[in-house]
C-alpha atoms as one frame of an Amber mdcrd trajectory, in Angstrom:
protein
  33.383   0.240   8.629  32.694   0.818   4.747  31.960  -2.078   2.572  34.471
  -3.012  -0.159  33.826  -2.260  -3.671  33.254  -5.674  -4.920  30.999  -6.591
  -2.179  29.018  -2.996  -2.830  28.176  -4.216  -6.596  27.063  -7.692  -5.031
  24.899  -5.999  -2.915  23.578  -3.853  -5.355  22.885  -6.800  -8.006  21.067
  -8.854  -5.210  18.779  -5.868  -4.213  18.142  -4.990  -8.192  17.288  -8.559
  -8.649  14.854  -8.641  -5.526  12.919  -5.830  -6.306  13.048  -6.116 -10.130
   9.363  -7.525 -10.732  10.319  -8.580 -14.598  10.125 -12.222 -14.954   8.109
 -12.747 -11.611   5.354 -14.578 -11.643   1.460 -12.988 -11.187   1.334 -15.304
  -7.813   4.348 -13.676  -6.469   3.298 -10.316  -7.168  -0.068 -10.819  -5.887
   1.682 -12.291  -2.777   3.941  -9.708  -2.174   1.527  -6.775  -3.014  -0.965
  -8.474  -0.285   1.783  -8.632   2.559   3.048  -5.025   1.769  -0.345  -3.598
   1.813  -1.146  -5.642   5.069   2.112  -4.529   6.889   1.141  -0.948   5.618
  -1.948  -1.046   6.885  -1.045  -2.177  10.321   1.564   0.731  10.510  -1.117
   3.046   9.580  -3.251   1.837  12.320  -0.564   2.286  14.782   0.331   5.811
  13.826  -3.413   6.303  13.945  -3.628   5.338  17.415  -0.629   7.661  18.282
  -2.263  10.655  16.321  -5.539  10.166  18.379  -3.392  10.412  21.666  -3.100
  14.076  20.680  -6.565  14.460  21.666  -5.491  14.165  25.220  -3.253  17.679
  24.743  -6.426  19.276  24.207  -8.269  21.625  21.463  -5.176  23.597  20.639
  -2.908  20.201  20.005  -5.645  18.897  18.006  -6.517  21.894  15.915  -2.465
  22.062  15.169  -2.857  18.353  14.117  -5.855  19.052  12.077  -4.059  22.222
  10.218  -0.964  19.827   9.556  -3.447  16.865   7.892  -4.903  19.508   5.726
  -1.435  20.158   3.820  -1.190  18.659   0.481   1.806  16.765   1.348   0.026
  15.007   4.085  -3.052  14.486   1.959  -0.578  12.388  -0.435  -0.421   9.952
   2.490  -4.279   9.375   2.485  -4.109   8.744  -1.146  -1.326   6.020  -0.364
  -3.537   4.766   2.506  -6.521   4.562   0.094  -4.148   2.466  -2.598  -3.265
   0.165   0.262  -6.863  -0.691   1.091  -7.879  -1.152  -2.324  -4.911  -3.589
  -3.199  -5.603  -5.448   0.083  -9.322  -5.639  -0.268  -9.485  -6.462  -4.049
  -6.541  -9.032  -3.547  -8.327 -10.473  -0.465 -11.359 -10.720  -2.523  -9.590
 -12.761  -5.169  -7.983 -14.959  -2.469 -11.281 -15.508  -1.274 -13.023 -16.396
  -4.528 -10.285 -18.539  -5.543 -10.183 -20.345  -2.131 -13.952 -20.904  -2.360
 -12.950 -22.910  -5.637 -14.297 -20.265  -8.224 -12.106 -19.090 -10.973  -9.052
 -21.334  -9.966  -8.079 -21.475 -13.608  -8.199 -17.936 -14.136  -6.971 -16.179
 -10.876  -4.174 -14.667 -12.612  -6.649 -12.942 -15.035  -8.747 -12.132 -11.945
  -5.773 -10.456 -10.072  -5.173  -7.959 -13.179  -8.542  -7.179 -13.762  -9.291
  -6.290 -10.128  -5.980  -4.008 -10.221  -7.254  -2.261 -13.303 -10.285  -1.903
 -11.365  -8.353  -0.209  -8.623  -6.794   2.312 -10.841  -9.920   4.236 -11.478
 -10.963   3.921  -8.055  -8.038   5.034  -6.672  -7.824   8.078  -9.354 -11.449
   9.169  -7.936 -10.377   8.678  -4.439  -7.557  11.008  -5.010  -9.589  13.333
  -6.769 -12.123  13.517  -3.780  -9.215  13.955  -1.394  -7.645  16.708  -2.987
 -10.792  18.647  -4.232 -13.150  18.272  -0.694
């Protein structure tokens, strides 16, 4: 069943408002990144367990998977995984520090500083993934 045109524009506006980061507080962005990266890491863990089950198929099945895992498109998923780990780890460090009572007045600056630290770390990790 098709959605009427007027409702489509309402749905489109609602989705645009939901995913538009402009005007959002730093706390909301940090909260959303923490939750999204956590969900992504759990999904990765489940996929990792599924991939490890290919070991039961013997050496040939594992060799086939390893050949696929060395493809550059597949390596991009490794970089996305590293980005999720960095965001989750550094944001968790910020939450811990602020939760212990340190830097409560500057937690927004701490968030942006840690995310700025994540960028060169991610670039270095991506370089390692694609060159090694």
